[in-house]
C-alpha positions as CSV (number, residue, x, y, z in Angstrom):
1,M,-20.7,-10.0,55.3
2,T,-18.2,-9.5,58.2
3,A,-15.4,-6.5,57.8
4,A,-13.0,-9.4,57.1
5,E,-15.2,-10.9,54.3
6,S,-15.6,-7.5,52.7
7,I,-11.7,-6.9,53.0
8,L,-11.0,-10.5,51.5
9,V,-14.0,-11.4,49.1
10,G,-15.2,-15.0,48.9
11,Q,-16.5,-18.0,50.6
12,S,-14.5,-20.8,48.8
13,K,-12.2,-23.2,51.7
14,P,-9.3,-21.7,50.9
15,M,-10.6,-18.0,51.8
16,R,-12.2,-19.2,54.8
17,R,-9.3,-20.8,55.6
18,L,-6.8,-18.0,55.3
19,R,-9.2,-15.5,57.1
20,Q,-9.2,-17.8,60.0
21,T,-5.2,-18.0,59.7
22,I,-5.3,-14.2,59.8
23,A,-7.5,-13.7,62.9
24,T,-5.0,-16.0,64.8
25,V,-1.8,-14.5,63.8
26,A,-3.5,-10.9,63.9
27,P,-2.4,-10.3,67.5
28,A,0.4,-11.8,67.8
29,R,4.0,-9.7,67.9
30,V,5.8,-12.0,65.0
31,P,6.7,-11.0,62.0
32,V,4.7,-12.0,59.1
33,L,5.8,-13.1,55.6
34,I,2.7,-13.0,53.0
35,E,3.5,-15.0,49.5
36,G,1.6,-15.0,47.0
37,S,1.5,-14.7,43.2
38,T,0.7,-11.4,41.4
39,G,-2.6,-9.9,41.8
40,T,-3.7,-12.2,44.8
41,G,-4.3,-9.3,47.3
42,K,-1.1,-9.5,49.6
43,E,-1.7,-5.8,50.6
44,L,-5.4,-6.4,51.1
45,A,-4.1,-9.5,53.4
46,A,-1.8,-7.1,55.2
47,S,-4.6,-4.4,55.9
48,L,-6.5,-7.1,57.6
49,L,-3.8,-8.5,59.6
50,H,-3.3,-4.8,61.1
51,E,-7.4,-4.1,61.2
52,L,-7.3,-7.1,63.4
53,S,-4.2,-7.1,65.7
54,G,-5.6,-4.4,67.9
55,R,-2.8,-2.2,67.3
56,R,-3.4,1.7,67.3
57,G,-1.1,3.2,65.0
58,A,-1.0,3.4,61.3
59,F,-0.8,1.0,58.8
60,V,1.6,2.3,56.4
61,A,2.2,0.4,53.1
62,F,5.8,0.5,51.5
63,N,6.9,-0.9,48.2
64,V,10.7,-1.3,48.8
65,C,10.8,-1.0,44.7
66,A,9.3,1.8,44.5
67,V,12.1,4.6,45.6
68,G,15.8,4.3,43.9
69,D,18.6,2.8,46.1
70,T,19.9,6.1,47.4
71,M,16.6,6.9,48.8
72,F,15.9,4.2,50.3
73,E,17.2,5.1,53.7
74,D,15.4,8.2,53.8
75,A,12.6,6.7,52.8
76,L,12.4,4.0,55.2
77,F,14.3,5.5,58.2
78,G,13.9,9.5,57.3
79,H,16.7,12.2,58.2
80,T,17.2,15.4,60.4
81,R,17.5,19.4,59.2
82,G,20.2,19.8,57.3
83,A,21.3,15.9,56.7
84,F,21.5,16.9,52.7
85,T,21.1,19.8,50.4
86,G,17.3,20.6,50.7
87,A,16.8,18.5,54.2
88,A,14.6,21.6,55.4
89,G,13.5,19.9,58.0
90,D,13.2,16.6,60.0
91,T,11.4,13.9,58.4
92,P,10.1,10.8,60.3
93,G,10.8,8.3,57.6
94,F,8.0,5.1,57.4
95,L,9.5,3.0,60.3
96,R,8.2,6.3,62.7
97,E,4.9,6.7,61.0
98,A,4.1,3.0,61.8
99,H,5.3,3.4,65.6
100,G,2.8,1.7,67.5
101,G,0.9,0.4,64.6
102,T,2.1,-2.1,61.1
103,V,4.9,-1.6,58.7
104,F,4.2,-3.0,54.9
105,L,7.4,-4.1,53.0
106,D,5.9,-5.2,49.7
107,E,8.0,-6.5,46.8
108,I,10.5,-7.1,49.3
109,S,12.2,-9.9,46.9
110,G,13.3,-6.7,44.7
111,L,15.4,-5.3,47.5
112,P,19.3,-5.4,46.4
113,L,21.4,-7.1,48.8
114,P,23.0,-3.9,50.1
115,L,19.9,-2.8,51.1
116,Q,18.8,-5.6,53.0
117,A,21.9,-5.3,55.0
118,K,20.4,-2.1,56.0
119,L,17.1,-3.3,57.0
120,L,18.3,-6.1,58.9
121,R,18.8,-4.4,62.3
122,A,16.0,-2.4,61.8
123,V,13.8,-5.5,61.8
124,E,15.5,-7.4,64.3
125,T,15.6,-4.2,67.2
126,G,13.3,-1.7,66.2
127,V,16.5,0.6,66.3
128,F,17.9,2.6,63.4
129,R,19.8,5.6,62.7
130,P,17.9,8.6,60.6
131,I,20.0,10.2,57.8
132,G,22.3,13.0,58.9
133,S,21.6,12.0,63.0
134,S,24.0,11.5,66.1
135,R,21.7,9.3,67.8
136,D,19.5,6.3,67.0
137,A,15.3,6.4,66.6
138,M,13.7,3.7,67.7
139,S,9.8,2.5,66.6
140,D,7.6,0.0,67.9
141,F,6.3,-1.6,64.7
142,R,4.5,-4.5,63.6
143,L,6.5,-5.8,60.5
144,V,4.1,-7.4,57.5
145,A,6.5,-8.4,54.3
146,A,5.3,-9.6,51.0
147,T,7.0,-11.3,48.0
148,N,5.6,-13.2,44.8
149,E,8.3,-15.5,45.0
150,Q,9.1,-17.5,47.6
151,V,12.1,-16.4,50.1
152,E,13.8,-20.2,50.5
153,S,14.4,-19.7,46.5
154,L,16.1,-16.3,46.6
155,V,17.9,-17.2,49.4
156,A,19.0,-20.5,47.5
157,A,19.9,-18.5,44.1
158,G,21.9,-15.8,46.6
159,R,19.3,-13.3,45.9
160,F,18.2,-12.6,49.6
161,R,20.1,-12.8,52.6
162,A,19.0,-15.8,55.0
163,D,19.5,-13.7,58.4
164,L,17.0,-11.5,57.0
165,A,14.9,-14.2,55.5
166,H,14.5,-15.8,59.1
167,R,13.7,-12.8,60.5
168,L,11.1,-11.7,58.0
169,S,9.5,-15.4,58.3
170,G,8.1,-15.5,61.5
171,I,4.9,-16.8,60.2
172,V,4.3,-17.6,56.3
173,I,0.7,-17.1,55.0
174,T,0.5,-18.1,51.3
175,L,-1.9,-16.6,49.5
176,P,-4.8,-18.9,47.2
177,T,-4.6,-17.9,43.6
178,L,-7.9,-17.2,42.1
179,A,-7.7,-20.8,40.2
180,E,-7.7,-22.3,43.2
181,R,-11.2,-20.4,44.3
182,L,-12.8,-20.2,41.0
183,D,-16.2,-21.2,43.5
184,D,-15.4,-17.0,44.4
185,V,-15.8,-15.8,40.9
186,P,-19.6,-14.8,41.1
187,M,-19.0,-13.4,44.4
188,L,-15.9,-11.3,43.2
189,V,-17.8,-10.2,39.8
190,E,-20.7,-9.1,42.2
191,H,-18.4,-7.0,44.6
192,F,-16.5,-5.6,41.2
193,A,-19.6,-4.6,39.6
194,R,-20.8,-2.1,41.9
195,G,-24.4,-2.7,42.5
196,V,-24.7,-3.7,38.2
197,T,-27.1,-6.5,38.0
198,V,-24.6,-10.0,36.6
199,T,-26.2,-12.9,34.9
200,P,-25.1,-16.2,36.0
201,G,-24.1,-16.4,32.2
202,A,-21.4,-13.7,32.2
203,C,-19.9,-15.6,35.8
204,R,-19.8,-19.1,34.0
205,A,-18.2,-17.1,31.3
206,L,-15.1,-15.6,33.7
207,Q,-15.4,-19.0,35.7
208,E,-14.0,-20.8,32.5
209,R,-11.1,-18.8,32.0
210,A,-7.8,-19.0,33.3
211,W,-6.6,-16.6,35.6
212,P,-2.8,-16.1,36.0
213,G,-2.9,-12.4,37.2
214,N,-5.6,-13.7,39.4
215,V,-8.2,-11.3,41.2
216,R,-6.4,-8.1,39.8
217,E,-6.9,-9.5,36.2
218,L,-10.6,-10.6,36.6
219,K,-11.0,-7.0,37.9
220,Q,-9.6,-5.6,35.2
221,V,-11.8,-7.9,32.8
222,V,-14.9,-6.8,35.1
223,D,-14.5,-3.2,34.7
224,A,-13.9,-3.3,31.1
225,A,-16.7,-5.4,30.6
226,L,-19.2,-2.7,32.6
227,V,-18.3,0.0,29.9
228,F,-20.0,-2.7,27.7
229,A,-22.9,-3.2,29.7
230,H,-26.3,-1.2,29.2
231,G,-27.0,-1.7,32.7
232,V,-26.9,-5.7,32.7
233,L,-23.4,-7.5,33.2
234,D,-24.0,-10.6,30.9
235,A,-22.5,-13.0,29.0
236,D,-21.9,-10.3,25.9
237,A,-20.2,-7.4,27.6
238,V,-17.9,-10.2,29.1
239,A,-17.4,-11.7,25.4
240,T,-17.0,-7.8,24.1
241,A,-14.4,-7.3,26.9
242,L,-12.4,-9.9,26.5
243,T,-11.9,-9.0,22.7
244,H,-10.4,-6.0,23.5
245,R,-7.8,-7.3,25.6
246,P,-4.2,-8.5,24.7
247,R,-3.7,-11.9,23.9
248,T,-0.7,-15.0,24.4
249,G,-0.5,-17.2,22.2
250,V,-2.1,-20.0,24.6
251,A,-5.6,-21.1,24.5
252,N,-8.2,-19.8,26.5
253,V,-5.4,-18.0,28.6
254,T,-5.5,-14.2,28.6
255,A,-2.3,-12.6,30.5
256,P,-2.7,-8.9,30.1
257,S,-1.8,-8.1,33.9
258,M,1.5,-10.4,33.2
259,L,2.7,-8.4,29.9
260,A,1.6,-5.2,31.5
261,D,3.6,-5.8,34.8
262,D,6.9,-6.4,32.7
263,Y,6.4,-3.3,30.7
264,L,5.8,-1.3,34.1
265,A,8.6,-3.1,36.0
266,S,10.8,-2.1,32.8
267,E,9.9,1.4,32.7
268,R,10.2,2.0,36.3
269,R,13.7,0.7,36.3
270,R,14.6,3.1,33.5
271,L,12.9,6.0,35.2
272,L,14.6,5.1,38.8
273,Q,17.8,5.2,37.1
274,L,17.1,8.6,35.8
275,L,15.6,10.2,39.0
276,D,18.6,8.8,40.9
277,G,21.2,10.1,38.2
278,A,19.1,13.5,38.8
279,A,19.7,13.7,42.7
280,W,16.1,13.1,42.5
281,D,15.5,16.6,41.4
282,T,11.9,16.3,39.3
283,D,13.1,19.5,37.0
284,R,16.3,17.6,35.7
285,A,15.0,14.4,35.7
286,A,12.0,15.8,33.6
287,A,14.5,17.6,31.1
288,G,16.4,14.3,30.3
289,L,13.2,13.2,29.0
290,G,11.9,16.0,27.0
291,I,9.0,16.1,29.0
292,H,6.5,18.5,30.9
293,R,7.4,18.0,34.9
294,S,3.6,17.5,35.4
295,T,4.1,14.4,32.9
296,L,6.6,13.2,35.0
297,Y,4.4,13.5,38.2
298,R,1.6,11.1,36.3
299,R,4.3,8.7,35.2
300,L,5.7,8.7,38.7
301,K,2.1,8.0,39.8
302,R,1.5,5.4,37.3
303,L,4.1,3.5,37.9
304,G,4.1,3.5,42.0
305,I,7.2,5.3,42.7
306,A,6.8,7.7,45.6
307,L,8.9,11.1,45.8
308,P,11.2,11.2,48.6
309,P,9.5,13.0,51.9
310,V,11.8,16.1,51.6
311,R,10.9,16.1,47.6
312,R,7.2,15.3,48.2
313,A,6.5,18.4,50.8
314,R,8.5,20.5,48.5
315,E,6.6,20.0,45.4
316,Q,3.4,19.2,46.8
317,C,2.1,22.3,45.7
318,V,3.4,22.4,42.3
319,V,1.7,18.9,41.7
320,R,-1.8,20.6,42.7
321,D,-4.0,21.6,39.8
322,V,-1.4,21.4,36.9
323,R,-2.7,21.3,33.6
324,P,-0.8,19.5,31.0
325,D,-0.3,20.9,27.0
326,S,-1.5,18.8,24.0
327,H,2.6,17.5,23.4
328,A,2.2,15.9,27.4
329,F,-1.0,14.4,26.7
330,A,0.8,12.6,23.3
331,L,3.8,11.3,25.4
332,I,1.5,10.0,28.4
333,R,-1.0,8.1,25.5
334,A,2.5,7.0,23.7
335,N,3.8,5.6,27.4
């Protein structure tokens, strides 16, 4: 198995074509937009683009919805010492961290219009101004963005700037859904099973299902089946795992990842609003929720919310080795 095949697993025609496209596009400087449904592996495709690009800098992945609107510029562009209360030193921001490498902007479709305008100049020129600085900064980054919605539809709906869409869409790569490459299910199951023997019956049972959550959902089911497997992942283990997962009202369709995504998106929005209102002071935010700060940290991690660099540096020692009380664990179970 090649390095590319170990990152994007599968030997179906859509996957062979996808890896070939990525290998062709990777060395170019042109921006790439990756489109694909939830769970199809957009970040994996972006990392493979960087791996094959020959660029020696870092691969920096940034979920643009993972920080609040007020912290977006700080996270992306960085700041200088004294730019705001608590800015004890210079912070480079994700674009400068990706100098000589690749910056991956995930969930770009969720970026609010005002922030799209701020991103546009940096995308066009590689030039941006850190918060508090009197001079522009530059970064030689290769841009890769991802969305689970078609950009043309977003532009038509007035949710995305046409000029930014043009800049991002130098080359558009569309990832296949799992339903379009069911032949890859046995190989994916073997990959996720981590050396546990998988029977043909287990693979057949998994190939017969609809996968609205795509590869991510398949991995969740395999992980659950491994819990019930006794040294061998068979059809019984798969069936047992499926009985312990949420179900929709549609026959032969289980979409727990979609249900979870909706819930997590709602919870993420509420927590981001609270953090913005508390100026990203985690003590204030935890007090507002009536929870211990260590519980808040775990919730941030679970929801994929990144602390701004200045907060992350200040509170790293606090997060380490924190043991929550039983009340905190109860809150985690409840959420």
